[in-house]
N, CA, C and O atoms as a GROMACS GRO file, in nm:
protein
  212
    1UNK      N    1  -8.353  -0.072   3.037
    1UNK     CA    2  -8.246   0.032   2.983
    1UNK      C    3  -8.296   0.080   2.900
    1UNK      O    4  -8.375   0.011   2.836
    2UNK      N    5  -8.276   0.221   2.861
    2UNK     CA    6  -8.354   0.299   2.778
    2UNK      C    7  -8.287   0.310   2.670
    2UNK      O    8  -8.166   0.321   2.686
    3UNK      N    9  -8.339   0.312   2.522
    3UNK     CA   10  -8.290   0.320   2.421
    3UNK      C   11  -8.229   0.494   2.418
    3UNK      O   12  -8.133   0.516   2.345
    4UNK      N   13  -8.265   0.565   2.468
    4UNK     CA   14  -8.214   0.741   2.448
    4UNK      C   15  -8.056   0.729   2.467
    4UNK      O   16  -7.975   0.654   2.522
    5UNK      N   17  -8.059   0.845   2.390
    5UNK     CA   18  -7.920   0.852   2.391
    5UNK      C   19  -7.876   0.913   2.511
    5UNK      O   20  -7.964   0.954   2.588
    6UNK      N   21  -7.741   0.928   2.544
    6UNK     CA   22  -7.706   0.970   2.705
    6UNK      C   23  -7.743   1.157   2.689
    6UNK      O   24  -7.789   1.205   2.586
    7UNK      N   25  -7.715   1.225   2.793
    7UNK     CA   26  -7.762   1.358   2.815
    7UNK      C   27  -7.621   1.447   2.743
    7UNK      O   28  -7.609   1.557   2.690
    8UNK      N   29  -7.560   1.372   2.763
    8UNK     CA   30  -7.409   1.504   2.711
    8UNK      C   31  -7.400   1.465   2.571
    8UNK      O   32  -7.350   1.552   2.500
    9UNK      N   33  -7.438   1.349   2.507
    9UNK     CA   34  -7.450   1.322   2.367
    9UNK      C   35  -7.547   1.440   2.290
    9UNK      O   36  -7.522   1.494   2.182
   10UNK      N   37  -7.653   1.461   2.370
   10UNK     CA   38  -7.759   1.513   2.304
   10UNK      C   39  -7.693   1.685   2.367
   10UNK      O   40  -7.745   1.775   2.300
   11UNK      N   41  -7.643   1.714   2.423
   11UNK     CA   42  -7.614   1.803   2.457
   11UNK      C   43  -7.493   1.887   2.368
   11UNK      O   44  -7.488   2.009   2.348
   12UNK      N   45  -7.406   1.790   2.325
   12UNK     CA   46  -7.284   1.801   2.220
   12UNK      C   47  -7.405   1.840   2.076
   12UNK      O   48  -7.391   1.940   2.006
   13UNK      N   49  -7.513   1.741   2.058
   13UNK     CA   50  -7.593   1.808   1.893
   13UNK      C   51  -7.641   1.901   1.946
   13UNK      O   52  -7.593   1.994   1.881
   14UNK      N   53  -7.694   1.937   2.007
   14UNK     CA   54  -7.780   2.075   2.028
   14UNK      C   55  -7.680   2.188   2.010
   14UNK      O   56  -7.708   2.297   1.960
   15UNK      N   57  -7.533   2.143   2.066
   15UNK     CA   58  -7.466   2.272   2.021
   15UNK      C   59  -7.389   2.270   1.877
   15UNK      O   60  -7.361   2.379   1.828
   16UNK      N   61  -7.362   2.175   1.821
   16UNK     CA   62  -7.316   2.157   1.666
   16UNK      C   63  -7.491   2.244   1.613
   16UNK      O   64  -7.476   2.360   1.572
   17UNK      N   65  -7.598   2.204   1.614
   17UNK     CA   66  -7.708   2.295   1.581
   17UNK      C   67  -7.702   2.423   1.574
   17UNK      O   68  -7.728   2.495   1.477
   18UNK      N   69  -7.659   2.458   1.700
   18UNK     CA   70  -7.660   2.625   1.732
   18UNK      C   71  -7.563   2.678   1.652
   18UNK      O   72  -7.590   2.784   1.594
   19UNK      N   73  -7.390   2.596   1.626
   19UNK     CA   74  -7.322   2.624   1.578
   19UNK      C   75  -7.322   2.685   1.442
   19UNK      O   76  -7.259   2.775   1.386
   20UNK      N   77  -7.444   2.578   1.401
   20UNK     CA   78  -7.443   2.583   1.236
   20UNK      C   79  -7.546   2.688   1.232
   20UNK      O   80  -7.579   2.694   1.114
   21UNK      N   81  -7.597   2.753   1.284
   21UNK     CA   82  -7.724   2.802   1.252
   21UNK      C   83  -7.658   2.972   1.270
   21UNK      O   84  -7.680   3.071   1.201
   22UNK      N   85  -7.565   2.951   1.401
   22UNK     CA   86  -7.457   3.070   1.388
   22UNK      C   87  -7.393   3.122   1.239
   22UNK      O   88  -7.400   3.224   1.171
   23UNK      N   89  -7.333   3.004   1.231
   23UNK     CA   90  -7.257   3.035   1.035
   23UNK      C   91  -7.342   3.059   0.970
   23UNK      O   92  -7.306   3.129   0.875
   24UNK      N   93  -7.465   3.033   0.971
   24UNK     CA   94  -7.527   3.061   0.851
   24UNK      C   95  -7.605   3.206   0.879
   24UNK      O   96  -7.650   3.267   0.782
   25UNK      N   97  -7.618   3.262   1.016
   25UNK     CA   98  -7.681   3.370   1.032
   25UNK      C   99  -7.582   3.472   0.996
   25UNK      O  100  -7.625   3.578   0.952
   26UNK      N  101  -7.414   3.448   1.014
   26UNK     CA  102  -7.348   3.528   0.935
   26UNK      C  103  -7.303   3.514   0.810
   26UNK      O  104  -7.285   3.616   0.744
   27UNK      N  105  -7.286   3.430   0.772
   27UNK     CA  106  -7.334   3.421   0.604
   27UNK      C  107  -7.462   3.509   0.565
   27UNK      O  108  -7.431   3.566   0.460
   28UNK      N  109  -7.566   3.538   0.595
   28UNK     CA  110  -7.692   3.605   0.587
   28UNK      C  111  -7.644   3.717   0.582
   28UNK      O  112  -7.623   3.782   0.479
   29UNK      N  113  -7.620   3.753   0.710
   29UNK     CA  114  -7.572   3.932   0.732
   29UNK      C  115  -7.446   3.969   0.630
   29UNK      O  116  -7.445   4.075   0.567
   30UNK      N  117  -7.364   3.892   0.623
   30UNK     CA  118  -7.269   3.922   0.467
   30UNK      C  119  -7.338   3.939   0.362
   30UNK      O  120  -7.296   4.030   0.291
   31UNK      N  121  -7.446   3.874   0.320
   31UNK     CA  122  -7.524   3.897   0.177
   31UNK      C  123  -7.646   3.996   0.207
   31UNK      O  124  -7.708   4.042   0.112
   32UNK      N  125  -7.684   4.032   0.346
   32UNK     CA  126  -7.731   4.181   0.341
   32UNK      C  127  -7.616   4.290   0.348
   32UNK      O  128  -7.645   4.399   0.300
   33UNK      N  129  -7.522   4.277   0.391
   33UNK     CA  130  -7.431   4.381   0.404
   33UNK      C  131  -7.398   4.401   0.247
   33UNK      O  132  -7.389   4.517   0.207
   34UNK      N  133  -7.378   4.288   0.152
   34UNK     CA  134  -7.344   4.316   0.018
   34UNK      C  135  -7.448   4.368  -0.077
   34UNK      O  136  -7.426   4.395  -0.195
   35UNK      N  137  -7.550   4.378  -0.022
   35UNK     CA  138  -7.710   4.394  -0.092
   35UNK      C  139  -7.700   4.510  -0.063
   35UNK      O  140  -7.695   4.589  -0.158
   36UNK      N  141  -7.691   4.580   0.113
   36UNK     CA  142  -7.711   4.736   0.097
   36UNK      C  143  -7.600   4.812   0.037
   36UNK      O  144  -7.617   4.925  -0.007
   37UNK      N  145  -7.492   4.753   0.034
   37UNK     CA  146  -7.369   4.848  -0.024
   37UNK      C  147  -7.436   4.855  -0.183
   37UNK      O  148  -7.417   4.961  -0.243
   38UNK      N  149  -7.516   4.744  -0.255
   38UNK     CA  150  -7.512   4.806  -0.408
   38UNK      C  151  -7.623   4.872  -0.404
   38UNK      O  152  -7.663   4.909  -0.514
   39UNK      N  153  -7.711   4.911  -0.279
   39UNK     CA  154  -7.796   4.974  -0.286
   39UNK      C  155  -7.947   4.920  -0.261
   39UNK      O  156  -8.052   4.985  -0.269
   40UNK      N  157  -7.932   4.812  -0.236
   40UNK     CA  158  -8.013   4.739  -0.244
   40UNK      C  159  -8.093   4.651  -0.362
   40UNK      O  160  -8.195   4.585  -0.342
   41UNK      N  161  -8.026   4.666  -0.482
   41UNK     CA  162  -8.063   4.596  -0.596
   41UNK      C  163  -8.043   4.456  -0.591
   41UNK      O  164  -7.927   4.436  -0.555
   42UNK      N  165  -8.094   4.367  -0.608
   42UNK     CA  166  -8.079   4.207  -0.640
   42UNK      C  167  -7.994   4.219  -0.755
   42UNK      O  168  -7.981   4.313  -0.833
   43UNK      N  169  -7.936   4.100  -0.752
   43UNK     CA  170  -7.862   4.100  -0.882
   43UNK      C  171  -7.942   4.025  -1.015
   43UNK      O  172  -8.056   3.991  -0.985
   44UNK      N  173  -7.912   4.003  -1.118
   44UNK     CA  174  -8.051   3.932  -1.230
   44UNK      C  175  -8.033   3.842  -1.178
   44UNK      O  176  -7.947   3.786  -1.109
   45UNK      N  177  -8.188   3.818  -1.241
   45UNK     CA  178  -8.241   3.662  -1.197
   45UNK      C  179  -8.235   3.635  -1.070
   45UNK      O  180  -8.262   3.519  -1.039
   46UNK      N  181  -8.197   3.733  -0.959
   46UNK     CA  182  -8.240   3.685  -0.847
   46UNK      C  183  -8.339   3.828  -0.726
   46UNK      O  184  -8.310   3.890  -0.624
   47UNK      N  185  -8.441   3.820  -0.806
   47UNK     CA  186  -8.482   3.875  -0.745
   47UNK      C  187  -8.633   3.809  -0.640
   47UNK      O  188  -8.640   3.708  -0.570
   48UNK      N  189  -8.714   3.891  -0.663
   48UNK     CA  190  -8.834   3.816  -0.500
   48UNK      C  191  -8.868   3.710  -0.618
   48UNK      O  192  -8.918   3.616  -0.556
   49UNK      N  193  -8.867   3.680  -0.738
   49UNK     CA  194  -8.924   3.548  -0.821
   49UNK      C  195  -8.829   3.452  -0.766
   49UNK      O  196  -8.869   3.345  -0.720
   50UNK      N  197  -8.719   3.479  -0.768
   50UNK     CA  198  -8.619   3.376  -0.702
   50UNK      C  199  -8.687   3.309  -0.561
   50UNK      O  200  -8.743   3.202  -0.539
   51UNK      N  201  -8.660   3.399  -0.494
   51UNK     CA  202  -8.764   3.372  -0.350
   51UNK      C  203  -8.858   3.285  -0.369
   51UNK      O  204  -8.849   3.179  -0.306
   52UNK      N  205  -8.963   3.303  -0.452
   52UNK     CA  206  -9.075   3.264  -0.445
   52UNK      C  207  -9.060   3.098  -0.508
   52UNK      O  208  -9.154   3.021  -0.490
   53UNK      N  209  -8.935   3.052  -0.583
   53UNK     CA  210  -8.899   2.939  -0.624
   53UNK      C  211  -8.898   2.822  -0.511
   53UNK      O  212  -8.864   2.708  -0.541
   0.00000   0.00000   0.00000
C-alpha cells in the first residue's frame, strides 16, 4: 500500500492553490489600477527601494 494521497485529494489541493493565485492576481490588478489612476506615482516609502527589500 502506498503512502501517497489519493488523486481526488491532490486535485482538491491543486484547485485551492489555483483559487488563491487567482485571488492574488485580482488583488495585484487592483493595485496596478490604483497606481495608474494616480499617474504611476508610488506612495511615499513604497518606491523601487521598497521592492528591493
